[in-house]
Wavefront OBJ file of the C-alpha trace (Angstrom):
o trace
v 0.000 0.000 0.000
v 1.513 3.387 -0.980
v 2.014 5.867 1.878
v -1.074 7.957 1.133
v -3.462 5.016 1.464
v -4.102 4.361 -2.238
v -3.539 0.988 -3.814
v -0.893 0.803 -6.516
v -3.632 -0.088 -8.976
v -5.596 3.075 -8.200
v -2.507 5.219 -8.597
v -1.500 3.555 -11.864
v -5.045 3.892 -13.234
v -5.064 7.635 -12.546
v -1.632 8.228 -14.049
v -2.527 6.277 -17.185
v -5.175 8.942 -17.734
v -3.493 12.122 -16.529
v -0.006 11.725 -18.019
v -1.154 10.973 -21.617
v -3.716 13.792 -21.329
v -0.961 16.194 -20.265
v 1.289 15.097 -23.133
v -1.527 15.440 -25.661
v -2.478 18.855 -24.295
v 1.097 20.106 -24.469
v 1.531 18.914 -28.068
v -1.767 20.386 -29.226
v -1.339 23.765 -27.512
v 2.251 24.066 -28.751
v 1.270 23.182 -32.309
v -1.606 25.662 -32.441
v -0.091 28.340 -30.193
v 0.425 30.912 -33.011
v -3.193 30.564 -34.153
v -4.473 30.641 -30.589
v -2.452 33.789 -29.894
v -3.905 35.549 -32.918
v -7.413 34.585 -31.838
v -6.845 35.714 -28.237
v -5.269 39.019 -29.327
v -8.330 39.715 -31.470
v -10.672 38.754 -28.659
v -8.778 40.879 -26.132
v -8.679 43.762 -28.585
v -12.467 43.795 -28.837
v -12.783 43.666 -25.060
v -10.178 46.427 -24.655
v -12.255 48.722 -26.866
v -15.085 48.170 -24.407
v -12.797 48.936 -21.469
v -12.641 45.343 -20.211
v -10.278 42.402 -20.074
v -6.811 44.006 -19.775
v -5.591 41.476 -22.366
v -6.125 38.734 -19.799
v -7.002 36.078 -22.420
v -3.555 36.340 -24.018
v -1.905 36.283 -20.605
v -3.922 33.250 -19.534
v -3.120 31.372 -22.752
v 0.610 31.993 -22.360
v 0.517 30.987 -18.709
v -1.357 27.814 -19.647
v 1.379 26.901 -22.104
v 4.100 27.616 -19.520
v 2.242 25.439 -17.010
v 2.108 22.529 -19.473
v 5.807 22.995 -20.316
v 6.834 23.046 -16.636
v 4.710 19.961 -15.970
v 6.378 18.075 -18.818
v 9.847 18.972 -17.555
v 8.816 17.931 -14.053
v 7.656 14.503 -15.167
v 10.770 13.968 -17.266
v 12.983 15.007 -14.343
v 11.186 12.628 -11.962
v 11.805 9.734 -14.343
v 15.490 10.662 -14.504
v 15.718 10.984 -10.692
v 14.099 7.570 -10.272
v 16.703 6.002 -12.539
v 19.661 7.876 -11.013
v 18.580 6.881 -7.488
v 18.520 3.190 -8.385
v 14.762 3.033 -9.042
v 14.142 5.079 -5.887
v 16.153 2.824 -3.573
v 18.738 5.544 -2.772
v 16.077 7.314 -0.728
v 18.087 10.302 0.498
v 19.295 11.164 -3.004
v 15.799 10.701 -4.417
v 14.344 13.091 -1.801
v 17.080 15.697 -2.283
v 16.582 15.766 -6.039
v 12.797 15.886 -5.713
v 12.882 18.787 -3.247
v 15.162 20.666 -5.658
v 12.691 20.000 -8.476
v 9.781 21.154 -6.306
v 11.578 24.446 -5.702
v 12.297 24.931 -9.406
v 8.732 23.947 -10.414
v 7.095 26.430 -8.031
v 9.529 29.261 -8.805
v 9.099 28.801 -12.565
v 5.303 29.001 -12.316
v 5.389 31.884 -9.838
v 7.820 33.797 -12.043
v 5.483 33.259 -14.994
v 2.577 34.661 -12.970
v 4.590 37.722 -11.980
v 5.895 38.445 -15.489
v 2.766 37.694 -17.521
v 0.302 39.388 -15.175
v 2.659 42.153 -13.934
v 2.298 41.021 -10.334
v 4.301 42.601 -7.507
v 5.401 40.963 -4.251
v 5.844 42.430 -0.766
v 6.839 40.257 2.217
v 6.971 41.239 5.880
v 8.171 39.191 8.830
v 10.184 36.789 6.667
v 12.736 36.425 9.474
v 10.072 34.453 11.387
v 10.186 31.555 8.919
v 13.438 29.874 9.999
v 14.631 27.782 11.669
v 12.665 24.573 11.817
v 11.152 22.481 13.100
v 7.846 24.290 12.791
v 4.227 24.003 11.679
v 3.241 26.538 9.008
v -0.432 27.540 9.029
v -1.370 29.359 5.837
v -4.419 31.222 4.610
v -6.120 29.554 1.626
v -7.342 31.964 -1.035
v -6.508 30.644 -4.517
v -5.227 27.972 -6.834
v -1.688 29.352 -6.432
v -1.385 29.012 -2.666
v 0.851 25.981 -3.061
v 3.468 28.114 -4.832
v 4.063 30.753 -2.148
v 5.402 28.502 0.638
v 7.741 26.686 -1.738
v 9.072 29.962 -3.155
v 9.399 31.790 0.180
v 10.116 28.946 2.622
v 11.787 26.095 0.714
v 13.770 28.211 -1.736
v 14.084 31.256 0.498
v 15.085 29.557 3.752
v 15.887 25.941 2.818
v 13.051 24.632 5.016
v 11.672 21.389 3.558
v 7.925 21.423 3.945
v 5.671 18.415 4.319
v 2.330 19.394 2.808
v -1.192 18.560 3.935
v -3.142 18.746 0.670
v -6.510 17.659 -0.656
v -6.523 14.444 -2.670
v -8.110 16.125 -5.697
v -4.719 17.720 -6.446
v -3.396 14.297 -7.431
v -4.978 14.916 -10.833
v -2.062 17.268 -11.487
v 0.447 14.737 -12.910
v 3.695 16.368 -11.753
v 2.283 17.112 -8.319
v 1.051 13.526 -8.131
v 4.403 11.927 -8.979
v 6.708 14.279 -7.047
v 4.251 14.848 -4.204
v 4.039 11.143 -3.452
v 7.821 10.792 -3.311
v 8.052 13.533 -0.670
v 6.584 13.048 2.846
v 3.261 14.749 2.124
v -0.269 13.593 2.821
v -3.202 14.023 0.436
v -6.320 14.111 2.586
v -9.396 12.261 1.366
v -12.163 14.667 2.358
v -14.806 12.072 1.437
v -13.345 9.378 3.675
v -15.681 7.764 6.184
v -12.752 7.199 8.532
v -11.945 10.713 9.712
v -9.815 9.423 12.588
v -7.491 7.616 10.173
v -7.106 10.761 8.065
v -6.212 12.816 11.142
v -3.698 10.171 12.211
v -1.937 10.379 8.841
v -1.717 14.144 9.264
v -0.324 13.717 12.785
v 2.425 11.450 11.440
v 3.780 14.306 9.326
v 4.861 16.056 12.520
v 7.051 13.160 13.669
v 10.859 13.429 13.490
v 11.038 17.011 12.244
v 14.548 18.466 12.109
v 15.953 21.986 11.979
v 15.355 22.126 8.224
v 11.837 20.658 8.313
v 8.305 21.933 8.666
v 4.710 20.877 8.039
v 2.347 23.062 6.025
v -1.392 22.990 6.643
v -4.240 25.181 5.371
v -6.539 25.338 8.423
v -9.498 26.586 6.375
v -9.373 23.452 4.221
v -10.706 25.182 1.120
v -10.536 28.520 -0.699
v -12.424 31.436 0.770
v -15.681 32.696 -0.717
v -18.717 34.307 0.864
v -20.814 31.251 -0.007
v -18.339 28.884 1.655
v -18.169 31.148 4.686
v -21.923 30.816 5.170
v -21.775 27.023 4.717
v -18.991 26.716 7.293
v -20.963 28.785 9.790
v -24.064 26.647 9.279
v -22.006 23.482 9.780
v -20.583 24.880 13.010
v -24.084 25.850 14.117
v -25.140 22.188 13.957
v -21.949 20.599 15.319
v -20.042 23.203 17.381
v -22.518 25.964 18.299
v -20.065 27.434 20.818
v -17.808 28.457 17.901
v -20.452 30.155 15.733
v -19.983 33.643 17.165
v -16.226 33.497 16.627
v -16.694 32.197 13.063
v -19.147 34.978 12.245
v -16.588 37.553 13.410
v -14.212 36.427 10.626
v -14.904 38.542 7.540
v -12.160 37.729 5.021
v -11.225 34.152 5.932
v -13.052 30.949 6.767
v -13.249 29.570 10.277
v -10.333 27.142 10.756
v -10.917 23.416 10.978
v -9.514 22.063 14.192
v -8.680 18.353 13.840
v -5.624 18.565 11.576
v -4.120 21.537 13.405
v -4.627 19.914 16.817
v -2.934 16.766 15.535
v 0.111 18.692 14.305
v 0.393 20.726 17.506
v 1.205 17.465 19.279
v 4.657 17.693 17.654
v 5.453 20.430 20.180
v 7.139 22.763 17.683
v 6.882 26.485 17.049
v 4.066 27.611 14.761
v 4.508 30.072 11.903
v 1.382 31.774 10.547
v 1.208 33.133 6.991
v -1.408 35.667 5.905
v -1.533 36.997 2.348
v -3.646 39.005 -0.072
v -3.439 39.538 -3.828
v -3.813 35.966 -4.983
v -7.594 36.148 -4.615
v -7.652 36.995 -8.334
v -6.506 33.429 -8.978
v -9.261 31.842 -6.914
v -11.113 30.846 -10.101
v -10.171 30.845 -13.776
v -13.173 33.099 -14.428
v -11.652 35.842 -12.275
v -8.320 35.582 -14.127
v -10.167 35.707 -17.447
v -11.804 38.960 -16.379
v -8.430 40.510 -15.528
v -8.633 40.163 -11.751
v -4.947 39.271 -11.424
v -3.382 41.875 -13.735
v -1.266 44.478 -11.980
v -1.971 43.347 -8.409
v 0.605 43.250 -5.618
v 0.802 40.087 -3.540
v 1.355 41.027 0.102
v 2.533 38.355 2.532
v 3.073 38.447 6.292
v 4.648 35.826 8.576
v 4.678 35.705 12.367
v 5.969 33.036 14.721
v 4.528 31.677 17.967
v 7.061 29.821 20.136
v 5.985 26.370 21.295
v 6.098 27.464 24.948
v 3.378 30.061 24.239
v 0.954 27.516 22.773
v -1.473 26.225 25.426
v -2.080 22.586 26.231
v -5.413 20.796 26.017
v -7.745 20.701 23.032
v -10.189 23.330 24.287
v -7.463 25.863 25.044
v -5.759 25.148 21.718
v -9.002 25.668 19.799
v -9.377 29.064 21.481
v -5.757 29.827 20.570
v -6.319 28.737 16.950
v -9.358 30.992 16.545
v -7.408 33.869 18.090
v -4.623 33.383 15.558
v -7.134 33.199 12.730
v -8.779 36.391 13.945
v -5.342 38.003 13.648
v -5.077 36.640 10.084
v -8.527 38.048 9.324
v -7.634 41.474 10.697
v -4.445 41.547 8.611
v -6.237 40.415 5.441
v -8.999 42.992 5.833
v -6.439 45.729 6.467
v -4.440 44.929 3.327
v -6.803 43.726 0.613
v -8.070 46.207 -1.976
v -11.756 45.349 -1.567
v -13.102 46.148 1.911
v -14.247 43.266 4.090
v -17.896 43.212 5.160
v -18.671 44.909 8.434
v -18.504 42.654 11.474
v -21.975 41.575 12.622
l 1 2 3 4 5 6 7 8 9 10 11 12 13 14 15 16 17 18 19 20 21 22 23 24 25 26 27 28 29 30 31 32 33 34 35 36 37 38 39 40 41 42 43 44 45 46 47 48 49 50 51 52 53 54 55 56 57 58 59 60 61 62 63 64 65 66 67 68 69 70 71 72 73 74 75 76 77 78 79 80 81 82 83 84 85 86 87 88 89 90 91 92 93 94 95 96 97 98 99 100 101 102 103 104 105 106 107 108 109 110 111 112 113 114 115 116 117 118 119 120 121 122 123 124 125 126 127 128 129 130 131 132 133 134 135 136 137 138 139 140 141 142 143 144 145 146 147 148 149 150 151 152 153 154 155 156 157 158 159 160 161 162 163 164 165 166 167 168 169 170 171 172 173 174 175 176 177 178 179 180 181 182 183 184 185 186 187 188 189 190 191 192 193 194 195 196 197 198 199 200 201 202 203 204 205 206 207 208 209 210 211 212 213 214 215 216 217 218 219 220 221 222 223 224 225 226 227 228 229 230 231 232 233 234 235 236 237 238 239 240 241 242 243 244 245 246 247 248 249 250 251 252 253 254 255 256 257 258 259 260 261 262 263 264 265 266 267 268 269 270 271 272 273 274 275 276 277 278 279 280 281 282 283 284 285 286 287 288 289 290 291 292 293 294 295 296 297 298 299 300 301 302 303 304 305 306 307 308 309 310 311 312 313 314 315 316 317 318 319 320 321 322 323 324 325 326 327 328 329 330 331 332 333 334 335 336 337 338 339 340 341 342 343
């Protein structure tokens, strides 16, 4: 049984669909890229005359091609690493090479976002990131949230992160292959055995060294007003004592507790990451409308020493909501669109 709980047959079946689809997509887009560019320039030109679009269709097409190209290089590199490491048996070498590839993969895509969409970057509190071991709790706002920690933490401070991710991301072929070599866990949100899922998350916090950390998105999904209301209604039926605190959060979702509580058992410092600017990447529709063009991504880190984190689940849940209220305050103070007024 592979480490994430899948059978080898399930994994092979998925990859027999995703890898050929990626290859076919890359070949087709590359072959027709000149024609597609002409079409998108014409389309964007019409929208520009109406004062809309900001040539976002051309930008999105070029980013899509870069994404396919980076994915193809990633898969080819993973095959080479597997061979060089003796079919994966030289585990330390295999991990080192894969972490290096992860850093390159994320930086290449992030650089493409910044260049193509003219995106700026401002970071505060970056000195709080290192050293490990630590648990990194990050706001979840867009499809690109997985890039920021790799760019700023792995490449910036040489901290190797173990990711807690949703299993749906395994349909990204490069993330599937490389992500399952590294000590990550892809949570099955439809699992009927929640305790087993939490236990697999807890295991990520075991044996962390000075260059290691675990990344978790406490919200569990990207923020939207509709999701915020659903989360509050769920809390109303299961944890009514938390509803008032969830309703006070205006720009983030109420954090889920189980995974965070499991990781806090590692007894490490916690680093919190708040950010704004990537909300324009929350859905392809928003990118298509130009929501990402010209924005500045603002990121803030702060660190809570392990000795300042309370013991006991109830006290830690209060602490978690207090930290997420701080994230919410920071997000609402820095995003361009005002947050709704607190009830």
